[in-house]
C-alpha positions as CSV (number, residue, x, y, z in Angstrom):
1,M,-18.7,7.5,12.2
2,K,-15.8,7.3,14.7
3,I,-12.8,5.3,14.0
4,T,-10.7,4.7,17.1
5,K,-7.0,4.0,17.5
6,L,-7.9,0.3,18.0
7,S,-9.1,0.5,14.4
8,I,-5.9,1.9,13.0
9,L,-4.2,-1.5,12.9
10,V,-6.6,-2.5,10.2
11,I,-6.3,0.7,8.2
12,G,-4.6,-1.4,5.6
13,S,-7.2,-4.1,5.5
14,M,-8.0,-2.9,2.0
15,L,-4.6,-4.3,1.0
16,L,-5.8,-7.8,1.8
17,T,-8.6,-7.3,-0.7
18,F,-6.1,-6.2,-3.3
19,A,-3.7,-9.0,-2.4
20,S,-6.4,-11.6,-2.6
21,C,-7.4,-10.2,-6.0
22,S,-3.9,-10.2,-7.3
23,E,-3.2,-13.8,-6.1
24,K,-6.2,-15.0,-8.1
25,T,-5.5,-13.0,-11.2
26,K,-2.2,-11.3,-11.8
27,K,0.9,-12.7,-10.1
28,M,3.9,-10.6,-10.6
29,E,6.1,-13.4,-11.9
30,E,3.6,-13.8,-14.8
31,K,4.7,-10.4,-16.2
32,P,8.3,-10.7,-17.3
33,I,9.9,-7.8,-19.0
34,A,11.7,-8.8,-22.2
35,E,13.8,-5.7,-23.0
36,K,13.9,-2.1,-22.1
37,M,12.0,0.0,-24.6
38,E,11.0,3.7,-24.6
39,P,7.4,3.5,-23.4
40,K,4.6,5.5,-24.9
41,A,2.3,7.4,-22.6
42,P,-1.3,6.0,-22.8
43,T,-4.2,8.1,-23.7
44,Y,-5.7,9.9,-20.8
45,D,-9.5,10.3,-21.0
46,P,-11.1,11.4,-17.7
47,S,-14.4,10.0,-18.8
48,D,-12.8,6.5,-19.3
49,A,-11.8,5.1,-15.9
50,A,-9.6,2.4,-17.5
51,S,-7.5,4.9,-19.3
52,V,-7.0,6.9,-16.1
53,L,-5.8,3.8,-14.3
54,A,-3.4,3.0,-17.1
55,A,-2.1,6.6,-17.0
56,I,-1.6,6.3,-13.3
57,E,0.6,3.2,-13.8
58,F,2.6,4.9,-16.5
59,A,3.1,8.1,-14.4
60,Q,4.4,6.1,-11.5
61,G,7.3,4.9,-13.6
62,G,5.8,1.7,-15.0
63,W,5.6,-1.8,-13.7
64,G,8.2,-2.9,-16.2
65,D,10.7,-0.5,-14.8
66,L,10.0,-1.6,-11.2
67,W,10.2,-5.3,-12.2
68,N,13.7,-4.7,-13.7
69,K,14.8,-3.1,-10.4
70,K,14.2,-6.6,-8.8
71,D,14.0,-5.5,-5.1
72,V,13.9,-2.6,-2.7
73,A,14.9,-1.7,0.8
74,Y,13.8,1.4,2.8
75,T,13.2,2.7,6.3
76,Y,9.5,2.9,7.2
77,D,8.2,5.2,10.0
78,Y,4.5,4.6,11.0
79,R,3.6,7.3,13.6
80,Y,0.8,8.6,15.7
81,P,0.5,12.3,16.8
82,D,1.5,11.3,20.4
83,G,4.9,10.1,19.2
84,K,4.2,6.4,19.4
85,A,5.6,4.7,16.3
86,D,6.6,1.5,14.5
87,V,9.9,1.9,12.8
88,S,11.2,-0.8,10.5
89,L,13.7,-1.7,7.9
90,E,11.6,-3.0,5.0
91,R,12.8,-5.3,2.1
92,Y,10.8,-6.7,-0.8
93,I,11.5,-8.9,-3.8
94,F,9.1,-8.1,-6.6
95,N,9.0,-11.3,-8.5
96,T,8.0,-13.4,-5.5
97,E,6.4,-10.7,-3.3
98,A,8.7,-11.8,-0.5
99,S,8.5,-9.2,2.3
100,F,10.9,-8.7,5.3
101,G,10.6,-6.2,8.1
102,N,12.9,-5.6,11.1
103,Y,11.3,-3.4,13.7
104,T,13.7,-1.5,16.0
105,Q,10.7,0.4,17.5
106,H,7.3,-1.2,17.8
107,D,4.8,0.8,19.9
108,I,1.7,0.3,17.8
109,N,1.2,-2.9,15.7
110,A,4.2,-5.1,15.8
111,M,4.1,-6.6,19.4
112,P,3.8,-3.3,21.3
113,G,5.4,-3.4,24.7
114,A,7.6,-6.4,24.0
115,K,11.4,-6.0,24.5
116,G,13.8,-6.5,21.7
117,D,13.6,-6.1,17.9
118,V,10.7,-7.8,16.0
119,M,11.6,-9.5,12.8
120,Q,9.0,-10.7,10.2
121,Y,9.5,-12.6,7.0
122,F,7.0,-13.6,4.4
123,D,8.6,-15.8,1.6
124,G,5.6,-15.5,-0.8
125,T,3.9,-18.5,0.8
126,S,4.3,-18.5,4.6
127,T,5.4,-16.1,7.4
128,I,7.8,-16.5,10.3
129,A,8.4,-13.9,13.0
130,M,11.1,-13.5,15.7
131,L,11.3,-11.5,18.9
132,G,15.0,-11.1,19.5
133,D,16.4,-14.6,18.9
134,K,13.2,-16.4,19.8
135,K,10.6,-17.6,17.3
136,I,7.1,-16.1,17.9
137,E,4.4,-18.8,18.3
138,D,1.5,-16.7,19.6
139,P,-1.3,-16.9,17.1
140,Q,-2.4,-13.3,17.4
141,A,1.2,-12.0,17.0
142,M,1.6,-14.2,14.0
143,A,-1.7,-13.1,12.5
144,V,-0.5,-9.5,12.8
145,S,2.9,-10.4,11.3
146,E,1.2,-12.1,8.3
147,F,-1.0,-9.0,7.8
148,L,1.9,-6.5,8.1
149,R,4.1,-8.3,5.6
150,R,1.4,-8.4,2.9
151,A,0.0,-5.0,3.7
152,N,3.4,-3.1,3.8
153,Y,4.4,-4.7,0.5
154,F,1.1,-3.8,-1.0
155,W,1.3,-0.1,0.0
156,F,4.6,0.1,-2.0
157,V,3.2,-1.3,-5.2
158,M,-0.4,-0.1,-4.9
159,P,-0.5,1.9,-8.2
160,Y,0.3,-1.2,-10.2
161,K,-2.4,-3.3,-8.5
162,L,-5.3,-0.9,-9.6
163,N,-5.5,-2.5,-13.0
164,D,-5.8,-6.1,-11.8
165,A,-8.5,-8.3,-13.2
166,G,-11.7,-8.0,-11.2
167,T,-11.4,-4.2,-10.9
168,I,-14.7,-2.4,-11.3
169,A,-13.9,1.3,-12.0
170,K,-16.0,4.2,-13.1
171,S,-15.4,7.9,-13.5
172,L,-17.1,10.3,-11.1
173,G,-16.3,13.6,-12.8
174,K,-14.3,16.4,-11.3
175,E,-13.8,17.9,-7.8
176,A,-11.7,20.8,-6.7
177,Y,-9.3,20.5,-3.7
178,N,-6.5,22.8,-2.7
179,G,-6.8,24.7,-6.0
180,I,-6.6,21.6,-8.2
181,S,-9.5,20.3,-10.3
182,Y,-9.1,16.5,-9.7
183,D,-10.5,13.7,-11.9
184,K,-12.3,11.3,-9.6
185,V,-12.4,7.5,-10.1
186,E,-14.2,5.0,-8.0
187,V,-12.5,1.6,-7.7
188,T,-13.9,-1.6,-6.2
189,Y,-13.6,-5.3,-6.9
190,D,-15.8,-8.1,-8.2
191,A,-16.7,-10.5,-5.4
192,A,-16.6,-13.4,-7.9
193,V,-12.9,-12.7,-8.4
194,T,-11.9,-11.7,-4.8
195,G,-14.0,-14.3,-3.1
196,K,-15.2,-11.7,-0.6
197,E,-18.8,-10.7,0.0
198,Q,-17.8,-7.1,0.7
199,N,-15.0,-5.4,-1.1
200,D,-13.4,-2.1,-0.1
201,T,-14.2,0.9,-2.2
202,Y,-11.8,3.7,-3.2
203,I,-12.4,7.2,-4.5
204,L,-9.2,8.3,-6.2
205,Y,-8.4,12.0,-6.7
206,V,-6.1,12.0,-9.8
207,N,-4.1,15.1,-10.7
208,P,-4.9,15.7,-14.4
209,D,-1.4,17.3,-14.9
210,T,0.8,14.7,-13.2
211,K,-1.6,11.7,-13.5
212,M,-0.8,10.9,-9.9
213,I,-3.1,10.0,-7.0
214,D,-2.7,12.9,-4.6
215,R,-5.6,11.9,-2.4
216,F,-8.1,9.1,-2.0
217,F,-11.0,8.0,0.3
218,F,-11.5,4.4,1.2
219,S,-14.0,2.2,3.1
220,L,-13.4,-0.5,5.6
221,P,-16.3,-2.9,5.6
222,F,-14.4,-5.1,8.1
223,L,-15.0,-2.3,10.7
224,G,-18.5,-1.5,9.5
225,V,-17.3,1.5,7.5
226,N,-19.2,0.7,4.4
227,V,-18.7,4.0,2.6
228,P,-15.3,5.6,1.6
229,A,-14.7,7.8,4.7
230,I,-11.1,7.5,5.6
231,V,-8.8,10.0,3.8
232,A,-5.2,9.5,2.6
233,N,-3.1,12.3,1.2
234,Y,0.1,11.3,-0.6
235,E,3.3,13.2,-1.5
236,Y,5.8,11.6,-3.9
237,E,9.5,11.6,-4.6
238,D,11.2,10.4,-7.8
239,I,13.5,7.5,-6.8
240,D,15.5,6.2,-9.8
241,G,12.5,6.8,-12.1
242,Q,9.8,5.5,-9.8
243,K,7.4,8.0,-8.1
244,I,7.2,6.7,-4.6
245,A,4.7,7.9,-2.0
246,T,7.3,8.8,0.7
247,K,4.8,10.9,2.8
248,R,1.4,9.5,3.6
249,R,-1.1,11.2,5.9
250,Y,-4.3,9.5,7.0
251,F,-7.4,11.3,8.5
252,M,-10.2,9.6,10.3
253,P,-13.7,11.1,10.6
254,N,-15.2,11.7,14.1
255,E,-18.8,10.9,15.1
256,K,-20.1,13.9,13.1
257,G,-18.1,12.9,10.0
258,E,-15.7,15.8,10.5
259,Y,-12.0,15.7,9.8
260,G,-9.3,17.4,11.9
261,K,-6.3,19.3,10.6
262,T,-3.9,16.9,12.3
263,P,-3.5,13.4,10.6
264,N,-4.2,10.4,12.7
265,I,-1.3,8.5,11.1
266,V,1.7,9.7,9.2
267,Q,3.8,7.2,7.3
268,T,7.2,8.2,6.0
269,L,9.6,6.2,3.7
270,T,13.3,7.1,3.6
271,N,16.6,5.6,2.5
272,I,14.9,3.9,-0.5
273,K,17.3,1.8,-2.5
274,F,16.6,-0.6,-5.4
275,N,18.6,-3.5,-6.9
276,N,20.1,-4.7,-3.7
277,G,20.7,-8.3,-4.9
278,F,18.2,-9.8,-2.4
279,T,17.4,-13.5,-2.6
280,K,15.3,-15.8,-0.4
281,D,18.6,-16.8,1.3
282,N,19.9,-13.3,2.2
283,L,16.7,-11.2,2.5
284,M,16.7,-11.6,6.3
285,K,20.4,-11.0,6.8
286,L,21.2,-7.7,8.6
């Protein structure tokens, strides 16, 4: 099962499944946080997938805490082993899911080969994109811009989307990896909720001590990868009480189903800052 570099653009296609699910079920603005209270850790029962997903959300810092931070900005580096990269300034507003990206380097997904910075803005409803001071009209470039704005945002809030309505989750027991006995949970989505015939499937490796997702496998039916075969390994940092996956390594199987030691993609998040005072009027201002 070989996944080529041409496929890597759609590595985040799973995010569209989640985004579709969340749009039909749990919009972020429907979960206002009344007041800050000392939260209580949920019960963690490895045999109960729902309790594991709740524990993951709590361990990340909690959706209520993230909501109260209102927005975020960070530098995003999406890089191949050969040095090619997309490097962007990312900004999101949590209550509208607005997503802005300004690419100062774009060798891979965001108009590779074009001269000048690429700017993309999704306001929660529609997307616009600019190359330098010119509005992008090309349908393919706009489709990619739409995809990246939703996908990049989703990656950032993924742990809080796992409990959306339509989730089908089940425990798969334990499996050892790198000296840790992980609790495994399979997550997919109800087609009646997502409106898709085929939904992506994820095998989460949850650290029983930290309640964090250190590793997961996922499928890409869009590419004909109908079993969870792509691997993601995550490393976290605590940023103002939120556990953020600041280092993400992705491994693609070759024709024999084997994985190399070098990741096919490395994503790095730096300079993360919350509560920037972003609004729909100033999110695009540099």
